[in-house]
C-alpha positions in Angstrom: 88.0 105.4 174.2 88.8 108.9 175.4 89.7 109.4 178.9 87.7 111.8 181.2 89.2 114.8 183.0 87.1 117.0 185.8 88.1 121.0 185.5 86.7 122.2 188.8 87.5 126.2 189.3 84.7 129.2 189.2 86.9 131.7 186.6 84.8 130.5 183.7 87.0 131.2 181.7 89.6 129.2 183.2 86.9 126.2 182.4 86.7 127.9 179.1 90.4 127.2 178.1 91.1 123.6 179.8 88.0 122.9 178.0 89.4 123.9 174.5 92.9 122.9 175.2 92.2 119.7 175.9 88.8 118.7 173.5 91.5 119.8 171.0 93.2 116.5 172.3 90.7 114.2 172.2 89.8 114.4 176.0 86.1 114.0 177.6 85.8 116.8 179.5 83.7 117.9 182.4 83.4 121.2 184.1 82.4 122.4 187.7 82.2 125.8 189.3 82.8 124.9 193.0 82.8 122.1 195.4 79.3 121.0 195.6 78.9 120.5 192.1 82.8 118.8 191.2 80.7 116.4 194.3 77.7 115.6 192.1 80.0 115.0 189.2 82.2 112.4 191.0 79.4 111.2 192.1 77.6 111.0 188.5 81.2 109.6 187.0 84.4 108.2 187.4 87.3 110.3 186.3 90.7 110.0 184.6 92.3 113.1 186.2 91.2 116.1 188.3 92.0 119.6 188.3 91.5 121.9 190.8 91.4 125.5 192.0 93.2 126.2 195.3 91.3 128.9 196.1 86.9 128.7 195.7 83.8 130.0 197.2 82.8 127.5 200.1 85.2 124.6 200.4 88.9 124.8 198.5 90.6 122.8 196.6 92.9 121.4 199.3 89.0 120.1 200.8 88.5 118.8 197.5 91.7 117.0 197.5 90.8 115.2 200.3 88.1 113.6 199.1 89.4 112.1 196.3 92.2 110.6 197.9 89.9 109.3 200.0 87.6 108.3 197.8 88.5 107.9 194.6 92.7 106.7 195.7 93.4 106.0 191.6 92.8 109.1 190.2 95.1 111.9 190.4 94.6 115.4 190.7 96.3 118.1 189.6 96.0 121.5 191.6 95.2 124.9 190.0 96.8 128.4 191.6 97.1 132.0 190.6 98.7 133.4 193.7 102.0 130.4 194.0 103.3 130.2 197.3 105.6 127.5 199.0 103.0 126.6 201.4 99.9 125.8 199.1 102.4 124.1 196.8 103.9 122.2 200.1 100.2 121.5 201.5 98.8 120.1 198.2 101.7 117.5 197.6 101.1 116.2 200.9 97.9 115.2 201.1 98.3 114.0 197.5 98.6 115.9 194.8 100.4 114.4 191.5 101.5 118.4 190.3 101.0 121.6 190.6 99.8 124.0 187.6 100.3 128.2 187.5 97.7 130.4 185.9 97.2 131.8 183.5 97.9 128.1 182.0 99.8 127.4 178.9 98.9 125.0 176.3 101.8 123.5 175.8 102.6 123.2 179.9 98.7 122.0 180.6 99.5 119.3 177.7 102.5 117.9 179.6 101.0 117.7 182.9 98.1 115.7 181.8 100.2 113.6 179.5 102.7 113.0 182.4 99.0 112.5 185.2 97.1 109.5 182.8 100.9 107.5 182.5 100.7 108.1 186.3 97.0 106.9 186.3 97.7 103.7 183.8 100.7 102.8 185.5 98.5 103.0 189.4 95.3 101.2 188.0 98.0 98.2 186.1 100.1 98.2 189.8 96.8 98.2 191.5 95.2 95.3 189.4 98.3 93.0 189.9 98.1 93.7 193.6 94.5 92.2 193.1 95.0 89.8 191.5 98.2 88.6 193.6 95.5 88.6 196.5 92.6 86.7 194.8 95.6 84.3 194.5 97.1 84.3 197.8 93.8 83.9 199.4 92.3 81.3 197.4 95.3 78.6 196.7 94.4 76.0 198.8 98.6 75.5 199.6 99.4 77.6 202.4 101.8 80.2 202.4 104.3 82.3 204.9 106.9 84.6 203.7 109.6 86.5 205.8 112.1 88.6 205.5 116.3 88.2 206.4 115.5 88.3 209.9 112.5 85.5 209.5 110.1 88.2 210.2 106.2 87.4 208.9 105.8 89.4 206.5 102.2 87.9 205.2 100.3 84.7 205.2 97.2 82.6 204.0 94.0 81.6 204.8 95.1 78.1 204.2 98.1 78.5 206.0 96.2 80.0 208.9 94.0 76.7 209.0 96.4 74.1 208.6 99.1 75.8 211.3 96.0 77.1 213.8 97.0 80.6 214.0 95.7 84.0 212.8 96.8 86.4 210.9 96.9 89.3 212.6 98.9 87.4 215.6 101.6 86.8 213.3 102.3 89.5 211.3 106.0 91.6 211.7 106.6 89.4 213.9 109.1 86.5 214.7 108.2 83.1 212.2 109.2 80.7 215.8 105.9 82.2 216.9 104.1 80.0 214.4 106.0 76.7 216.4 104.7 77.4 219.3 102.0 75.0 218.7 103.9 72.5 217.2 107.2 71.1 216.8 109.0 73.6 214.5 109.9 71.4 211.4 108.7 74.4 209.2 110.8 76.7 211.2 114.2 74.4 210.3 113.1 74.9 206.4 113.2 78.5 206.2 116.7 78.3 208.2 117.9 76.4 206.3 117.0 78.7 203.5 117.9 81.9 204.9 121.4 80.5 205.5 121.7 78.7 201.7 119.3 80.6 199.8 118.3 78.1 198.0 115.2 76.4 196.8 114.5 72.8 199.4 111.5 70.3 199.6 110.5 68.0 202.2 108.5 65.8 202.1 105.8 64.1 204.4 106.4 65.9 207.6 105.0 65.0 211.0 103.2 67.8 212.2 102.1 67.4 215.5 99.6 70.3 216.1 97.8 70.6 219.7 94.0 70.6 220.2 94.1 68.7 217.1 93.4 64.8 217.7 95.3 63.3 214.4 98.7 64.4 213.3 99.1 66.2 210.2 101.5 64.8 208.0 102.7 68.3 205.5 105.3 68.6 203.1 107.1 72.3 202.5 108.7 73.7 199.7 110.7 76.8 200.8 112.5 79.3 198.1 114.2 82.1 198.5 112.9 85.9 197.9 114.7 88.3 195.0 113.8 91.9 195.2 114.7 93.7 191.7 118.2 93.2 191.5 117.6 90.0 192.3 118.9 90.7 195.9 118.2 88.4 198.5 115.2 89.8 200.8 113.5 87.4 202.2 111.5 83.5 201.3 108.3 82.1 200.8 107.0 78.6 202.1 104.7 76.7 200.7 102.7 74.1 203.0 100.4 71.7 202.0 98.2 69.3 203.8 99.1 65.9 202.8 97.1 63.7 205.6 94.5 62.5 203.6 96.6 61.8 200.7 99.0 58.9 203.0 95.9 58.6 204.8 94.4 56.6 201.6 98.1 55.5 200.9 97.9 53.7 203.8 94.5 52.4 203.1 95.8 51.4 199.9 98.4 49.4 200.9 96.2 47.4 203.5 93.2 47.2 201.1 96.2 45.4 198.7 97.6 43.1 201.8 94.3 41.7 202.1 93.2 41.3 198.4 96.0 39.5 198.0 97.1 37.5 200.9 94.8 35.9 202.9 96.0 32.9 205.5 97.9 33.2 209.4 100.1 30.5 209.0 103.8 31.1 210.1 104.9 31.1 206.2 102.4 33.4 204.9 103.0 36.0 207.8 106.8 35.4 207.4 106.1 36.4 203.8 103.7 39.3 204.5 106.4 40.8 206.8 108.9 40.6 204.0 107.1 42.4 201.1 106.6 44.9 203.8 110.1 45.6 204.0 111.3 45.7 200.7 108.5 47.2 199.5 110.2 50.7 199.5 114.0 49.4 198.4 114.7 48.5 195.2 116.4 44.8 196.3 116.1 41.7 193.4 113.7 39.6 195.2 113.5 35.6 194.4 109.8 33.9 194.8 110.1 30.2 195.1 107.1 27.9 195.4 105.4 25.2 193.3 102.8 26.1 190.4 99.6 27.8 192.2 101.1 28.8 195.8 100.2 32.8 194.5 104.1 33.8 193.4 101.8 36.5 191.3 100.6 37.6 193.9 103.8 38.0 195.6 104.7 40.5 192.9 101.8 42.6 192.6 102.2 42.9 196.4 105.6 44.4 196.0 104.9 46.4 193.2 102.0 47.8 194.3 102.9 49.0 198.1 106.2 50.0 196.9 107.2 53.6 195.0 107.2 51.9 191.8 103.2 51.3 192.2 102.7 54.2 189.5 105.5 53.0 187.0 104.9 50.0 184.5 104.6 46.4 185.6 106.4 44.2 183.1 105.8 40.7 182.9 107.7 38.0 181.1 107.3 34.2 180.9 111.1 32.9 180.3 109.8 29.3 180.2 107.4 29.4 177.5 110.2 31.7 174.7 112.5 30.4 172.9 116.0 31.6 173.5 116.2 33.4 170.8 112.8 35.0 171.2 113.7 35.4 174.6 116.4 37.9 174.1 114.3 39.7 171.4 111.6 40.1 173.8 113.5 40.9 177.0 116.3 43.2 175.4 114.4 44.2 171.5 115.9 44.9 168.4 116.6 46.9 165.4 115.2 46.3 161.6 117.2 43.5 159.6 118.5 41.9 163.4 117.6 38.9 162.1 115.2 37.5 159.5 111.6 38.7 160.4 112.8 41.7 162.3 111.1 44.3 159.8 110.9 47.1 162.6 112.8 48.1 165.4 111.1 46.6 168.7 111.2 47.8 171.9 112.4 45.2 175.0 110.5 44.9 177.9 113.8 45.8 180.0 113.0 49.5 178.5 109.3 49.0 178.4 109.7 48.4 182.0 111.7 51.5 182.9 111.4 52.9 186.4 109.0 50.4 187.2 109.5 46.5 187.9 109.9 43.7 185.1 108.8 39.9 186.5 111.1 37.1 185.2 108.8 33.7 185.6 110.4 30.6 185.6 113.5 31.5 185.7 115.1 28.8 185.7 114.4 27.8 182.2 116.3 29.8 180.3 119.4 29.0 178.9 123.1 29.3 180.0 123.8 32.2 177.3 120.7 34.2 178.5 121.9 33.4 182.0 124.9 34.8 181.4 123.7 38.4 179.4 121.2 38.4 182.3 123.8 38.4 184.8 125.6 41.2 183.2 122.7 43.6 182.8 121.7 43.3 186.1 125.2 44.5 187.3 125.0 47.5 185.0 121.6 47.9 184.6 122.7 48.5 180.2 122.2 46.4 177.9 122.4 46.3 173.7 119.0 45.7 171.5 119.8 43.1 169.4 121.7 43.6 166.1 122.5 47.2 167.9 125.8 48.6 169.1 124.7 51.4 171.2 124.0 50.5 174.9 120.9 51.6 176.6 120.2 52.5 180.0 117.7 51.5 182.3 116.4 51.8 185.4 114.7 48.8 186.5 113.7 46.2 189.4 114.5 43.0 189.1 111.9 40.1 190.6 111.7 36.6 189.7 110.1 33.5 190.3 110.6 29.7 189.9 109.0 26.5 191.2 112.4 24.6 190.2 115.0 24.2 193.3 117.9 26.3 191.8 120.6 24.9 194.0 120.0 21.6 192.4 120.2 23.2 189.0 123.3 24.8 190.9 124.9 21.6 191.3 124.3 20.2 188.6 125.7 22.9 186.2 122.6 24.2 184.7 122.4 27.2 186.5 124.8 29.6 187.0 125.9 30.3 190.8 127.2 33.8 190.1 123.6 34.5 188.9 121.3 32.5 191.6 122.9 34.5 194.2 122.1 37.7 192.5 118.9 36.9 191.8 118.7 35.0 195.5 119.7 39.3 197.4 116.2 37.9 199.0 114.0 35.1 199.0 109.9 35.0 199.4 108.9 30.7 199.7 106.0 30.2 199.4 104.5 27.1 200.8 102.6 24.0 199.3 98.4 24.6 200.0 98.9 20.9 202.0 101.1 22.5 204.7 99.1 25.2 205.4 95.6 23.2 205.9 94.8 25.5 208.3 94.2 28.2 206.3 91.4 26.4 203.7 89.2 28.0 205.7 90.1 31.2 205.6 90.7 30.8 201.2 87.4 29.2 200.8 85.9 32.1 203.0 87.2 34.6 200.6 86.4 33.1 197.5 83.5 32.0 198.3 82.6 36.1 198.6 84.4 36.6 195.3 81.8 34.0 193.2 78.7 35.1 195.2 79.3 38.5 193.8 80.6 37.3 190.7 78.1 35.2 190.4 75.4 36.8 191.3 74.2 34.0 194.1 74.5 33.7 197.8 75.8 30.2 198.8 76.1 30.8 202.8 78.4 27.8 203.3 80.2 24.6 202.9 78.6 21.0 203.7 80.5 19.0 206.6 81.5 16.3 204.1 83.4 19.3 201.3 84.9 20.4 204.0 86.2 16.3 205.0 87.5 16.5 201.3 89.1 19.9 201.6 91.2 18.9 204.6 91.5 15.3 203.0 93.0 16.5 199.5 96.4 17.1 198.9 95.9 19.8 196.4 98.6 19.5 194.3 97.3 22.7 192.3 97.6 24.6 195.6 95.8 28.0 195.9 94.7 28.4 192.5 93.1 24.5 192.5 91.1 25.6 195.5 89.4 28.5 193.8 89.1 26.6 190.3 87.0 24.2 192.3 85.0 26.6 194.1 84.2 28.1 191.1 83.3 25.1 189.9 81.3 24.3 192.5 79.5 27.8 192.0 78.4 27.5 188.7 77.0 24.0 189.4 75.5 24.5 192.7 71.6 26.0 192.9 71.0 26.0 196.3 72.4 27.7 199.8 75.1 25.0 200.7 78.1 23.6 198.9 78.2 20.0 199.2 80.3 17.4 198.1 77.9 16.9 194.8 79.2 19.6 193.1 83.0 19.5 193.8 85.1 17.9 190.6 85.4 14.5 190.0 88.8 13.7 191.8 87.6 15.5 194.8 84.4 13.2 195.3 86.3 10.1 194.3 89.1 10.9 196.7 86.9 11.4 199.5 86.7 8.4 201.8 82.9 8.8 203.8 84.2 6.3 206.0 86.2 7.3 208.6 84.4 11.3 208.4 85.6 13.0 211.3 88.9 10.9 211.6 90.1 13.5 208.7 90.0 16.6 210.5 91.5 17.9 213.0 91.2 19.4 216.2 92.1 23.1 214.9 90.6 22.3 211.3 87.4 21.1 212.8 87.5 24.2 214.9 87.8 26.4 211.7 85.0 24.3 210.1 82.8 25.4 212.8 83.8 28.9 213.4 82.6 29.7 209.4 79.6 28.1 209.6 78.7 29.5 212.7 79.9 33.2 211.1 78.0 32.7 208.0 74.9 31.3 209.6 75.3 34.5 211.7 75.4 32.2 214.9 72.3 30.8 214.2 72.8 27.0 215.5 70.3 25.6 213.6 71.5 27.2 209.9 74.8 26.4 210.7 74.3 22.5 211.9 72.5 22.5 208.4 75.4 23.9 206.4 77.8 21.5 208.0 75.6 18.4 207.8 75.4 17.5 211.5 72.6 17.8 214.0 71.8 20.6 216.2 72.6 18.7 219.4 76.1 17.7 218.2 76.6 21.3 217.1 75.9 22.6 220.4 78.8 19.5 221.9 81.1 21.0 219.8 80.7 24.8 220.4 81.0 23.3 224.2 84.4 21.4 223.3 85.9 24.5 221.3 84.8 27.0 223.4 82.4 28.7 221.1 79.2 28.8 223.5 80.7 32.3 225.0 80.4 34.0 221.7 76.6 33.0 221.2 74.4 36.1 220.2 
């Protein structure tokens, strides 16, 4: 599209000459005789270049120049004069004229002036476009942005930074950045100081930002980098501030959710296990989980992985007791094609699949002495070789192992290497059998009931007194897993509001002797069963009595005995 040029001169011959010369070059030319006509043209269209005679009837070309510079700052103006003087040239340039040509106008001089002016306009337009784009990005970025010069004077700050830091732009521009830190503890300021001194990028994650006037403390992450000029010279620094408060709160709530999901119980051993899991979550120490089958060893593993910094990396599990020695070696370390009969293709081992994450070796007490030696070497170097290959593979894996056997006895009998035992047992988490934590049975049962009500779309509200007696007297050889399976069995069979002993598996019904009854329950166990029934019945004594299979008079007596009368609602 042809560039548009406006020519303003009170001499018709000049306008005609300009029109002829410029039209030959393919430009679209518009002429105006005086200031008023020129203003009308400028209102009607946008021009790429304006030629204006300095001396005209009425208002002068200087007046027109001032208006163009004010309303169309990107449009270049070239002044025309028949009486050149230093004063007029100086005044024109002082008010923003790009060039100054003298009548009579030569075609080559005109062409040269137009070419220079249009190139200048193209550069100006591109610069303005970049500026507007930059301002748009600067305003719309959700992270806070603060730029400073070498003396830590604030050059610019965006809206996000104002919201995060609780400051106003007009109060900070061209002022020391330390004034930003007057409403907080200034940890961001330390990052900028480091940049100015070291002139290298830095990143600080999850900084506590105690901002005045806000009830909750903010958690922010800082990324700062040096600002470099055209010649790579150091001119200052830019700091990005990201509000991580919601993310950190979400992570904390997820940790609590996972902890609540995986561990139900208030006994001392479970409390210790929870504390150990919190202490171990963010460190890479090898962990040995011990306990009988069904006590929840894999739940400890899930909690360790999900609460730690490897939560977004793979969690790979291997049941060592279910695999032969050769098959276990291939599963752990992988193999190359042709390594043994049947190895038709390369295989990636579990160690390599778990790179960056967690590898769980279940039933670790069942592996052979040769595999124990190889595993010990891998634990020490985190390097291994695939079966049939001599190229070492380096991995970053956290090892968690578990066993239901007594490894100390196996060490004493020579069945398990002592050095591997101590390498695995940097920290041991021991889970007690359910028979040693009977006071947790009501909590566990209530937890599973809530799950099964959702799973089977039922509304079973409680457990009868006879069922509680059976639960507390049974030895639970299958531990928590058996309790869960027992309740699932009862939920499948039960079609009423209360689980009675009739719906229990055969082994519990056979073991349960109805004659001693209340002697089977300790005082604490009886109190827990009563509390669970009252809560399930929303403290309605009649309904709670029905749940426990006792009379209303008996439940009042028990409430008084255990101090529940004050909780009545």
